[in-house]
N, C-alpha and C positions, 0 to 999 in steps of 0.2 A: 826662739828656744834659748838663746844665750841669756836674754834678760831673765827668763824663768829660773835659770840656775842661780843668778845673783839674788833674785827674790827669795828663792829657797834658802840661800845662805843667810840672808838678812832676817828671815823669820824663824829660823831654827837654830839649833846650837851646833850646826856643822862648822867645821873649820874652813878656812879660806879655800875656795875652789879655784884652782889654777886654770888658765886657758887650755893647757895640755889635757887636763882631766875633762873639761867641757868638750873639747874637740873629739876626744876618744869616746865620750858618751853619746854624742850625736852623729858620729861618723863623718865629721868634717875635718879639714886641715886646721892647724893652729893659726895659719895666716888668715883663713876665712873667719875664724872665731875672733881674732884680733881686729879684723876689719869690721865685723859686726859690733864689737865693743866700741870702736871708734865712732861708728855711725850712730849708735845709741847715745853716746856721750855728746856728740855734736848736736843731736836733735833734742837734747835735754831730757832724755828718758832714763839715763843712767848717769850717776854722778860719782866721780873719783874723789875719794877723801883719804887723808892720812890722819891716823889717830895714834896717840901714845898709849900703849897698853903694857903695864908692868915694866915701864922704863924702855920699852922697845917701840920703834915706829912701825906701824902696820899700814899697809895700803888696803883700802876697802872700797868696794863698789856699792853704792847705795841705789837700790831699785825703786825707792819711794817716789822720785819725781814723775815716773810714768803713771803711778796710781793717782798722784795729785792732778796730773793732766787729765786723766780719765774722769776724776771727780768734777773738774771744771766743765768738761764736755757734757756730762750728765746734768749738772746744774743748769747750764745754759739751755739745754733742750727741755728740761722740765719747766723752766719759766716761760718758754715759748708755747709749749703745748698746754692748753688749758682744757682739760677734759670737760665734756658737756655734763652739766649737772643732771641728776636724776629727774628733777622737776622739769628742766628744759626738755629732756628726752621724753618724759611723760606727756608734756604739752604737745610736742611734735607728733608723737604717736597718735594722740587723740585727734589732732588736726587731720592727719592722714586718714584715720578711720572715719571721721566725719565726711571728708571730701570724697573718699572712695566708696563710702557706704558699706563697708565691711571691716572685719577685724584683720589686722596685719598678722601674717604668719611669723613664727619665730625667726625664720631665715630673713624675712624682710626687715624685721626689727634689728637683727644683727647687721645686715647690710646698711641700714640707715645709720646705725651707730658708727660703723666703720667709715661711712662717707663723711660724717661730721668730724670724727677724731683723726682718722688716718689721712684722709684727703684734705683735711682742714677746710671743709666747706661750711659756711655759716648756716645755722638753722633757718635764717630768714631766706637765704638763697634756695635752700631745699624746698621751703614752703612755696616760693615763687615758681619753682620748677613743677611742683605738684599742681598749682593753680593753672599753669600753662598746659599741662597734660589734660586736666579736667576740661579746660576751655576747648582744647582740640578734640575732645571726645575719646581720648586714649588714656584713660586713667588706670595705668598699670605701672608697676615698679620698674620694669625694664625700660619703658618709654621715659620715665622720669630720670633714670640713670643716663639715658642717651641725651636728654636735654642738658643735664649737668655736664656731661662729657663735652658736648658741643660748646657750651659756655666757657668751660675751662680752656678749650682749644682757642677760643676767640679772646681769651684774656678777661672774661667777665667774672668778677668776684663779688660784686655787690648788687643789691636789688635796684639801686639807682642806675647802674650800668645796664641792667636788663631793661628797665623802662626806657632809657635813652635809645637802646638798640631797637626796641619795639617801635618807638616814635619815628626813628630813622627809616625803618622798614615800611611803615605806613605812609610816610611822605614820598618815598621813592617808588612805591607800588600802590598807587591809589586804586581803590576798588571801583571799577565801572559797573554800576548796577543798572540793569535794564528795567525800566518801569513801563508798565502797560499804559496804553492810551486811556483806558477806563480810570486808572488811578489818577492820571494827570487831570482828566476831566472832573473827577471828584474833588481834587485839590482846588480847581478853579471855582467850584461851588462855594468853598469856604472863603475865597477872596472877596466875593461880592458882598 
């Protein structure tokens, strides 16, 4: 709240706003307002400046450092988050529709977009989860989301990690397949 008063002072033609006036406006004590001003100054969100105006020295609090800090945060996040392009989303939706054998609902498309943008899941990983679901005979969106959730919990973020996990599972749990005697006898015929 205190910072907002100084921002208001900096952006309008209001005269200097004293800590007493701020305290009175927000229902706090002058001590609390001064403490807030000190904290904001220490954190670099408010800057104390002296300027000469008409031959008089004036003390001014500049609220712009907080806005500059916010700009830096926004810029750093915008460079990290690269939204999925419309072509990539279109390709992914087409892949889903081909694998599932039906059109996706608008809710599924929205969830798919959120999974990629908000959860920062790569489209390749989503496609791998889709193929896993189809392979297991459970080709529905909830099952695909469960696969992705399990992979996230296990720290799997790339398709190569999925393949490594699958190979590890196959080597630790070999499938014992029972073969009938008729099949074995038929195989012996081919050896002769």
